[in-house]
C-alpha positions as CSV (number, residue, x, y, z in Angstrom):
1,M,-40.4,-21.3,-9.9
2,A,-38.8,-18.7,-12.2
3,R,-40.3,-15.3,-12.3
4,R,-40.9,-13.5,-15.6
5,A,-40.3,-9.8,-16.1
6,L,-43.2,-7.7,-17.0
7,P,-43.4,-6.7,-20.7
8,K,-41.8,-3.3,-21.4
9,T,-44.4,-2.3,-24.0
10,L,-47.9,-3.4,-24.7
11,S,-49.7,-3.5,-28.0
12,P,-52.8,-1.2,-28.1
13,Q,-55.1,-4.2,-27.6
14,Q,-53.0,-5.4,-24.6
15,Q,-53.1,-1.9,-23.2
16,D,-56.9,-1.7,-23.5
17,E,-57.1,-5.1,-21.8
18,A,-54.7,-4.0,-19.0
19,D,-56.8,-0.8,-18.5
20,R,-60.0,-2.8,-18.3
21,I,-58.5,-5.2,-15.7
22,F,-57.0,-2.4,-13.7
23,Q,-60.4,-0.5,-13.5
24,S,-62.2,-3.7,-12.5
25,L,-59.5,-4.7,-10.0
26,K,-59.5,-1.3,-8.3
27,L,-63.1,-1.7,-7.5
28,A,-62.9,-5.3,-6.5
29,A,-59.8,-5.0,-4.3
30,E,-60.5,-1.7,-2.5
31,S,-61.7,-3.2,0.7
32,D,-58.8,-5.7,0.8
33,L,-56.3,-2.9,0.3
34,R,-57.9,-0.9,3.1
35,D,-57.6,-4.0,5.3
36,L,-54.0,-4.3,4.4
37,A,-53.3,-0.6,5.1
38,S,-55.2,-0.8,8.5
39,Q,-53.2,-3.9,9.5
40,L,-49.9,-2.3,8.6
41,A,-50.9,0.9,10.4
42,T,-51.5,-1.0,13.6
43,T,-48.4,-3.2,13.4
44,T,-45.3,-2.4,15.4
45,D,-41.7,-3.2,14.5
46,E,-41.9,-6.0,17.0
47,T,-45.0,-7.6,15.5
48,I,-44.6,-7.0,11.8
49,F,-43.4,-10.6,11.2
50,G,-44.7,-13.8,12.6
51,P,-48.5,-14.3,12.7
52,N,-49.0,-10.8,11.3
53,E,-47.0,-11.7,8.2
54,F,-49.3,-14.6,7.4
55,L,-52.3,-12.3,7.8
56,L,-50.8,-9.8,5.3
57,R,-50.1,-12.6,2.9
58,D,-53.7,-13.8,3.1
59,I,-55.0,-10.4,2.2
60,V,-52.5,-10.1,-0.7
61,H,-53.6,-13.6,-1.9
62,R,-57.3,-12.4,-1.9
63,V,-56.2,-9.4,-4.1
64,A,-54.4,-11.8,-6.5
65,A,-57.5,-14.0,-6.7
66,K,-59.6,-11.0,-7.6
67,A,-57.0,-10.0,-10.2
68,L,-57.4,-13.4,-11.9
69,E,-61.2,-13.0,-11.7
70,S,-61.0,-9.5,-13.2
71,A,-58.8,-10.8,-16.1
72,L,-61.1,-13.7,-16.9
73,E,-64.4,-11.8,-16.7
74,G,-64.0,-9.9,-20.0
75,R,-62.7,-12.8,-22.0
76,K,-64.7,-15.0,-24.3
77,K,-65.9,-18.3,-22.9
78,G,-64.3,-21.3,-24.5
79,A,-67.1,-23.8,-23.9
80,T,-68.5,-25.8,-26.7
81,T,-72.0,-25.4,-27.9
82,V,-72.7,-29.0,-28.7
83,P,-73.1,-31.9,-26.2
84,A,-70.1,-34.1,-25.6
């Protein structure tokens, strides 16, 4: 899967949306980031990889899921108003 570079500049509307998402994500992910920091603080050079690596990835995936939720929470719903 190819990775895309982040945009260098955002329009004013995009910057407002990025700020909204950032504020929401900071609150939502704080406990996960504390878990990540605690896990890293208690990890030695000998145990940083292996099972610990997968634990760290799980925490980061939780943060990514919360980022997606934060991005979606402020958007308009696209559901139809008439029955199918």
